[in-house]
N, C-alpha and C positions, 0 to 999 in steps of 0.2 A: 541362216544354213549355207552351204557351201553348196549350192546348185543355182544353176541359170535356166531362167525359163522363156521359151519360145510360143507365142500364142499365134496360131493361124487364122489370120483374119482377112484373107485376099479374095474370097469369093464374092460374085454377085448376088446369090440367093433370088434366083429366078422365080422359085416357087412363094416366095413372098409376095410377089406381084405388086412391087412398089419401087419409087424411084429411090426411096431412102436405103443406103447400104443396108445389108442385112444385119449387122454387129451391130448398128446405131438403133435400130428398134428397142423400145425400153419394154421393163419389166419392173413394177413398184416405182416408177419415178427415175429409174436409172438404165442408162443403155445395157445391151448384153455384154458389151465389151468391156464396159467399167466392172460389172459384177466380176467378171473373169480377172480383171485387172487388181481388185481388191484382194482376191483370193492369192494371187500370185504373188502380189507384194508382201503378202503377209508370212512368206516364207523366203522370198529372195530379193536382192538387191540389184539383181541383173535380168531384167527382163526388156525382152524382146517383142517387136510385134510384126508380123508379116502381112503386108497390105498390096494389093493391085486396084480393083473396082474402087473408083473414087478414093483414091488415098489420100488426097490433099483433103478432101473434107472429112474421112474418119480423123485423119491426124490431127487437125486442126480442133475438133471437138475434144479429142482426149488429152490436147495439151492445154486446154481450158481448166482441166481439173487435177491433170497428172503432170510431175515433171520425171526428168532422169528415166525417162522410156525411151528405148533405142529402136526405130524404124526402119526397115526394109520394104523395098518393092520387089515383088515377083515379078520375075521375065515370064510373065504367063503365056506368051506366045511360042518362046523356045522350049520353057521347061513348066509345063503344066502339071496339075496334079498336087497330091498332098508331098510328095517326095520333092517335086521341082519347087515347092515352096521353100525349103530348106537350102537350095542351090544359089549360089552367088551370081550365076552368068556372068556374063561379059567375057574377059580374056580368061578369066579361072573359072570356067564354066563346069557346071557340077560339081564344083566344091563348096563344103558347108559353110554357113556363116561361123566366124569366130565368137566364141562365148568366153566369158570370163572363168568360169567354173569348170572342172574336170567332169561333171554330172550336168546333164542336159533333160529337162521336163518339157515333154512337147504337150501343147494344148490345143484344144480347138476355139474358134472364136464364137462358136455358136451354141456353147453348153454354159448358160450363166447360172445353173444351180449347182454346180462344182464348189464346195467349200475347202477353208483351210484343212481341215480334219481330214478330208479324202486325199489331198495331196500330201497331207504328212503320213499318211498310210503307204501310200506310193513309194515315195522316197525313201523311206527306211528299209526297202526291200534292195538288197545290194547286189543282186545280180547284173552282169554288164548291161544286159538289156532286160527290161521290164515292160510286160504289157497290163493295160488295166481290164478290167472285164466284168460282167455283171450276168446274173441268171434271168432267165425269161421262161415262163410256162409254156408261150408261143414264141420261139426265136425267130420266126420264118420272116427273111428280109436281111437277117443280119449275118454277119461272118462267125463261123462257130470257131472256138480258140480248142484245140486240139492238144491234149497233156499227155504225156507219159513219162513215167519217173519223176513226177513233181517239176517238170520242165514243159514249156511251150515247142511243141515239134512242129505246129503249122497253124496258119489262121485261113480256114476253107470258106472262100464267099460263098452264099447260099446258092447260088445257080450253078457251082461246082460241086455241091456235096453229095456223097454217096448216101445209101440209105441207112448206113452206120452212122456217118457223120450227121445226118439230120435229127438223131436221137440225142444229139449233145445240145444241153441247155444253157452251156456257158457261151457268152459273146462278147465279141470284140468291142470295147467301149471308145476306141481310137484314141486313147491318151497314152504315153509311152514316155519311160525314163532310161536313159541310155549313157554311156561314158562318151563323151566327144569324139575320143578315138574310134569308135564304131561308124560314128558320121562320117569320119574323114576317111575312113577304109573304105566304106560299102557303098555311100554315096554316089561316089563317082561310077559304081558300077552297075548302077540302076538302069535298067531299059525299059523303055514303051511300049514294048510290043505287046499291045493289049487294043480291044477294040476302040477305046477312048483316046488310044496314044496319049496317056497320060504316066507321070512316073508316081509309083505307090510306096508309100512307108511302109506298107505292110510286107512290101519285098524285102526291107531289112529284117525282117523277122526271118524270112528264108535263108538269107545269106548268113544270118549268125547260126542257124541250125546246120546249115551245109560245113560251116567251118568248126563246129565243134562248141560254139558258144554258149553258154548257157542262158536261157532267155525264161525268167521268173514271169509270174502271174500273180496280180493283187484283185482280190474280188472286192466291189464296192455295191452299193445300194444302186438299184437302177435308175431311180429318182433323180439322184445326184449327176448321172452321165445323161440325163435327156437332152437330144440335140433337137434346135427348132431349125425348122425347115420351111414352116409356113406359118400363116397367119393363126390358124387352129393350133399348131404346135405352141406359139407364143401366147395365147390365151392360158394352155394347160400349164404352162410352166410358170405364168403368174400366179396361176391358182395355188401352184405350190409353194411359190416363194410369199404370198400373202398369208399362207397358212403358217409358214416359219416365223414369219414376223408377227402375227398377232398371238402364236404361242410364247415367244419370246417376251411380249410384252406382257401377258397374263403372268408369266412364271416372274417377272419382276414387280408384280404388285398391282397391274392395272385390271379394272375390272370392266369386262364387256358382256353387254347384254346382245344375244344372238351374233356372235363374232364371226360368222360366215358371212353376216351382211355389212361388214365394217371394212373399209378399205384404208390401208395406211402405206405411206412412202416408207422405202428402206431408209430414209434419211431423217424420219420423225423421230423425235427423243421424248421420252415421259419420265419425270421426275415425281416422286412422292405418290400421294393417293389420288389416283385419276380414274375418272369413270365414263365408259363410252356407251351411248345407247346405241339401238340398232339404225342400220341406214347411215353412220357417220362416216366423213369422207375428211383424210387428213393428208394433205400432201406438201411437197418441199421440205425445205428445212426448218420445220415447225418445231417449236418447243412447247410443251404442255405441262404444266407443273400444277399439282394439288386442284385440278380443274375438273368440271363435270359438264362433259360434251352431250348434250341432250338430242334426242332421235332427227336423223336425217339433216343435220347440219353439216357443211361445208368450211374447213379451215384450210389456207393455202399460205406456206410460209409466213407464216406468223408466230409472236410468242405469247401464250396467255398463261396467267397466273393467277390462282386463288379466285377463281371466277366460274360461273357457271353461264353456258352457251345454248341459244335454241329453246324449244326445239325448232328447226327449221329455219335456221340462222346461216348468213354466209360470210364470212370473215375470209376477206380477199388479201393479197399478199401484202407485208411491211406495216401489218398492224402488231401493237403491243398493247395488251390489253390485261390489267392487274385489279386484282380487287372488285370486280365488275358484275353487273348482271346484264347481259345481252340476252334479250328475249326473241318470242318467235318473228320471223320475217324481218329481222333487222340485217340490213347489209352494211358492214365497214369495209375501208379501203384507205391503207395508209393513215390509219388512225392510230393515236396515242391516248389511251383512254384509263385514269385510275380512278378506283372508288366511283363509277358511274353507274347510272340504272338509266337504261335505254330498253323500255318492256317489250316495244313491239311498232312494227311498221315503219322502220326508220331508215335513212340512209346517212350514213356518217363517212363521208371522205375527206381525205388530206386534212384533217383536222387533230386538234389536241384539246382534250376535255378534262377539267380538274376535280378533285375527290369532293365528293358530296352533290355533283350536279345530276339532275334530272332531265331526261330528254323523252317529251311527250310523245304520243302516238302522232304519225304522219310527219314528223320533222325531218326534214332533210338540208344537208350543206350543199349550196349551188355551187361547186368549186372549181367548175368548168365555163370558159367564156368562149369557148370554140378555137382558141389560140393556146391558153397558158392553163396549168392547174394554179389554183390558188388556196392560200391556207387560211381556216377558221379558227382562232383561238380563244378557248372559252375558259375561263377561270374557275374557282371553286364555288360550290354552293350557288350555282346557277339552276334557277328553274324555268325550264322552256315548255311553255303551253303545246296543246297539241295543234297540228297542222301547221307549223311555222316553216318559213324558207329563209334560212340565213345564206346570204348572197355574199361571197368571199372575193376580196381579202377582207376580213372582219375580225376584230377583236372585241370579245366580250368580257369586261373585269369580272371578278368575282362579286359575289352578292347581288345580282342582278335577276329581276323578275322580268320574263318576257310572256306578253299574253298571248293566249291561242289567236291563231288564224294571221300571227304578224308575217308581213315581209320585211326582213330587218337588212338594211342597206347601210347603215352609219354604225360606228362604233358606239359601244355602251360604258358608262363609267359605274365604279361600285356605287349600289345603293339606288341604281335608276330602275324605274318600272317602264318596259320599251310596250308601246301600243304603236302598231304600223298596219292599221286596217284601213281601207276604204270606207267611207259613210255610207250606211245602210240607206236605200231608198223605196218605200213600199208604195207602188203605183194600184190607186183604188179599182177595183174591178178589172184589173191586168190581165187576170188569168181569163175572163169570159171573151175581152177583147181577143186575146190571144187564140183562143179556141172556139170561135164564134162559129155558128153552122153556115 
C-alpha cells in the first residue's frame, strides 16, 4: 500500500525498572518492537523507527532479523516528546523526517498487540488527519476524543477535562494517520509551552482543527491499543498474545488440553494432527508435525515429526526427532533421532541415533569433556541396556547390543556384544565390619 510508517521507539521506559530498553522486552518470544514491525511491514515497504535511549543496542538487535528499515535518532535534548520524535533537528530544526509516500502512519513502539487488520482499518479513512480511538467504561487517565459533526474537535487530557468531557468514553489510542504535507506545515509550529516542556503530537490535531482541516476518527478494540509501560503491563499483554496464538493453533487443527496452561511462542509452527497436553511449553523456531506432546514437556527450537514426547520430557535446542518415542524425564540436546525409543530417565546430547534403536533407562551420552562438545553416532537396531554411559567421541555401528551398566569408551562394530563393567567383588561380613558397634 502507498503509505509510510514511522514507529516511535525512543523512550527509556523507566517504569519497566530494567536496563533493557523497553521496546526490546519480549512477548511470546519476540520483542515488542519486532511485533510492531511485523504489522507495519505487512502494509508498507517504507518503515522508519525513531530511537534515542540505547539506540545502537536496539538497532543492532532489530537488524539481526530485519532489513530495509530506516533508523533515525531523536534529538531528545532539544526536541523531547512525541512531536519532537518526528523532528529532524540539526540545521533543519523542527522539520519532519522525509517519507517515501504522501500518507504517513504514526505508531508507538510499546503497543505490541496492534495487528495488520487494525492498521488497515485506520489507513482506509481518507481524512487528511486521522485519530485512532477506543471506548472504555472507565476512561480515567486517558485523553478524551471530542467529536462534533463526525469530525474530531479536540483531544482533551484527563486533567483538563470539564464535567461534560469526563462523560466521554471515547479515548485517544495515540496512533495517527496524516498527509505528509500536514507534518511539513504544522510540525515546525509546535510549541513546548507545557509543564514537561515537550512537543506533543496531539497539538497537530489542534492545529488542523484551527485551520479547518477535517480530522477523522477510527474506533478499534481496546485490546489492540494496549500500551506496555511496566512489567505488569508486559505480563497482561503476553496473556493476550498467548490467547491469540493458542486460538489460532486450535482453529488450524491443534488439540489442546487445558489451553490456558500451555505456552507457545509466536514463531512455533504446527503441521498436521498435533496434540498438546496441559503444561506444555514450546519456544523458538520449533516445528511440530503430527506429534503428541504430553503433559509438562518443554520443546525449544527443535523439529519434531510423527512422534510422541513426554510426559515431562525436555527437548532442548537443535533437535530433530522423527518417528520416535521420547518418554518421561528424557532430555535431548542437539540430537538427531529417527525411529528411536527412549522411554525414560535418559540424557541424549550431541548425538545421532538410527531407526529401530532402543535406549534403556538411565543412559547418558557423555558429550562434554570440559573443553569441547563431542558427537556420539549410533546406528540402526542398537539395543542399549539400562544405566550405560556412552563417552564421546564414539561410534556404534548398527546391530550392536550394549549390556546394562556398561561404560562404553571404544567404538563398536556391527554384531558386537559390548560389556564394559568392572568385576564385582563380595567381601564376606563386610556389612558387619562397616557397621560394627
